C-alpha positions as CSV (number, residue, x, y, z in Angstrom):
1,X,6.0,3.3,-4.2
2,X,7.7,0.7,-1.9
3,X,10.1,3.4,-0.8
4,X,7.2,5.7,0.1
5,X,5.5,2.9,2.0
6,X,8.6,2.1,4.0
7,X,9.2,5.7,4.8
8,X,5.6,6.1,6.0
9,X,6.0,3.0,8.3
10,X,9.3,4.2,9.7
11,X,7.9,7.7,10.4
12,X,4.7,6.2,12.0
13,X,6.8,4.0,14.2
14,X,9.0,6.9,15.2
15,X,5.9,8.8,16.2
16,X,4.7,5.9,18.3
17,X,8.0,5.4,20.1
18,X,9.3,8.9,20.3
19,X,6.1,11.0,20.3
20,X,5.5,14.2,18.6
21,X,5.2,17.7,20.0
22,X,1.5,18.6,20.6
23,X,1.9,21.8,18.6
24,X,3.0,19.9,15.5
25,X,-0.3,18.0,15.0
26,X,-3.2,18.9,12.8
27,X,-6.7,17.3,12.5
28,X,-7.3,16.5,8.8
29,X,-10.8,14.9,9.2
30,X,-13.6,14.5,11.8
31,X,-16.2,11.8,11.0
32,X,-18.8,9.8,12.9
33,X,-21.1,6.8,13.2
34,X,-20.4,4.6,10.2
35,X,-22.9,1.9,9.2
36,X,-22.9,-0.9,6.6
37,X,-22.5,-4.6,6.6
38,X,-20.2,-7.2,8.2
39,X,-19.6,-10.9,7.6
40,X,-19.2,-12.5,11.0
41,X,-17.1,-15.7,10.7
42,X,-18.3,-19.0,12.3
43,X,-15.3,-19.2,14.6
44,X,-14.3,-18.1,18.1
45,X,-17.4,-17.2,20.2
46,X,-19.7,-16.6,17.2
47,X,-22.2,-19.5,16.9
48,X,-23.3,-20.8,13.4
49,X,-26.7,-19.1,13.6
50,X,-25.1,-15.7,14.2
51,X,-22.4,-16.0,11.5
52,X,-22.7,-14.6,8.0
53,X,-23.7,-11.2,6.7
54,X,-25.5,-8.7,9.0
55,X,-26.1,-5.0,9.2
56,X,-23.4,-3.4,11.3
57,X,-22.8,0.0,12.7
58,X,-20.7,1.9,15.3
59,X,-23.3,4.1,16.9
60,X,-22.3,7.4,18.4
61,X,-18.7,6.9,17.3
62,X,-16.3,9.7,16.4
63,X,-13.2,9.3,14.3
64,X,-10.4,11.8,13.7
65,X,-7.5,11.6,11.3
66,X,-4.5,13.5,12.8
67,X,-1.2,14.4,11.0
68,X,2.1,15.0,12.8
69,X,4.7,16.8,10.7
70,X,4.8,15.7,7.1
71,X,4.5,11.9,7.1
72,X,3.2,10.6,10.5
73,X,-0.5,10.0,11.1
74,X,-2.9,8.7,13.8
75,X,-6.5,7.7,13.8
76,X,-8.3,8.6,17.1
77,X,-11.7,7.3,17.9
78,X,-14.2,7.2,20.7
79,X,-14.9,3.6,21.8
80,X,-18.0,2.1,23.5
81,X,-16.7,3.3,26.9
82,X,-16.6,6.9,25.6
83,X,-12.8,7.0,25.9
84,X,-10.6,8.5,23.2
85,X,-8.3,5.8,21.8
86,X,-5.3,6.5,19.6
87,X,-4.6,3.8,17.0
88,X,-0.9,4.4,17.5
89,X,-1.0,4.2,21.3
90,X,-3.2,1.0,21.0
91,X,-0.5,-0.8,19.0
92,X,-1.5,0.2,15.5
93,X,0.5,1.7,12.7
94,X,-1.2,4.2,10.5
95,X,0.1,4.5,6.9
96,X,-1.0,6.8,4.2
97,X,-1.8,4.7,1.1
98,X,-2.9,7.3,-1.4
99,X,-4.0,10.9,-1.7
100,X,-6.0,12.3,-4.6
101,X,-7.8,15.5,-5.4
102,X,-11.1,14.4,-3.7
103,X,-10.1,11.3,-1.6
104,X,-7.4,10.0,0.7
105,X,-6.9,6.5,2.0
106,X,-5.0,5.3,5.2
107,X,-4.4,1.8,6.5
108,X,-4.2,1.0,10.2
109,X,-2.4,-2.2,10.9
110,X,-2.6,-4.0,14.3
111,X,-0.2,-6.9,13.8
112,X,-1.7,-10.3,14.3
113,X,-5.3,-9.1,14.6
114,X,-6.8,-6.3,12.6
115,X,-6.4,-4.3,9.4
116,X,-8.5,-1.2,8.8
117,X,-8.7,0.9,5.7
118,X,-10.1,4.4,6.0
119,X,-11.0,6.4,2.9
120,X,-12.0,10.0,3.4
121,X,-13.7,11.6,0.3
122,X,-15.9,14.3,-1.0
123,X,-18.5,13.0,-3.4
124,X,-19.8,14.8,-6.6
125,X,-22.6,16.5,-4.5
126,X,-20.0,17.9,-2.1
127,X,-20.9,15.6,0.8
128,X,-18.0,14.7,3.1
129,X,-17.9,11.0,3.8
130,X,-15.6,8.2,4.9
131,X,-15.5,4.4,4.4
132,X,-14.2,2.1,7.0
133,X,-13.2,-1.5,5.9
134,X,-12.1,-3.9,8.6
135,X,-10.7,-7.4,8.7
136,X,-10.5,-8.7,12.3
137,X,-9.2,-12.1,13.3
138,X,-6.2,-13.9,14.5
139,X,-5.7,-16.1,17.6
140,X,-6.2,-13.3,20.1
141,X,-9.6,-12.0,19.0
142,X,-12.8,-13.9,20.0
143,X,-14.9,-12.4,17.2
144,X,-13.6,-12.5,13.6
145,X,-15.3,-10.4,11.0
146,X,-14.9,-8.5,7.8
147,X,-16.9,-5.3,7.3
148,X,-17.6,-2.3,5.1
149,X,-19.2,0.8,6.6
150,X,-19.7,4.5,5.6
151,X,-20.2,7.5,7.8
152,X,-20.5,11.3,7.5
153,X,-17.7,13.8,8.1
154,X,-18.2,17.2,9.7
155,X,-14.7,18.6,8.9
156,X,-12.0,18.1,6.3
157,X,-8.8,20.1,6.3
158,X,-7.7,21.4,2.9
159,X,-4.5,19.4,3.5
160,X,-6.4,16.1,3.4
161,X,-6.4,16.0,-0.4
162,X,-3.6,16.3,-3.0
163,X,-3.1,19.8,-4.4
164,X,-1.2,18.8,-7.5
């Protein structure tokens, strides 16, 4: 397991530093607008009265999971300014954590500030969904929070799930 994890990190870093040919990429999932709850920490610019658990959402947001070759991945998302941001290009490393018959999980690590866990899954009714768990903090971020949100997915590639 540790070997697979190290291999995934190395290939993700290679993709960030050396790039991948455009023709070698495939979109595995397209998802949008997660909503749920966040615990805002009483630190940084968050006043005591605004800290604690609150409903949270990323309205009008779009997320795509992209695969390059066999082992390199990227999460692309549309931010509040309506620009497409690549997790890899934004300093993150995307690592495949597990892949099952109906779900796959990927971690995005932004050293010193943020960890995101994306789980893409098809539930028993056939609905395509994703969960986004975030832990944001560190000395460079003014708002620290931990959150769990769920959103709908419009597209899943057959390659998103294990075929074994």
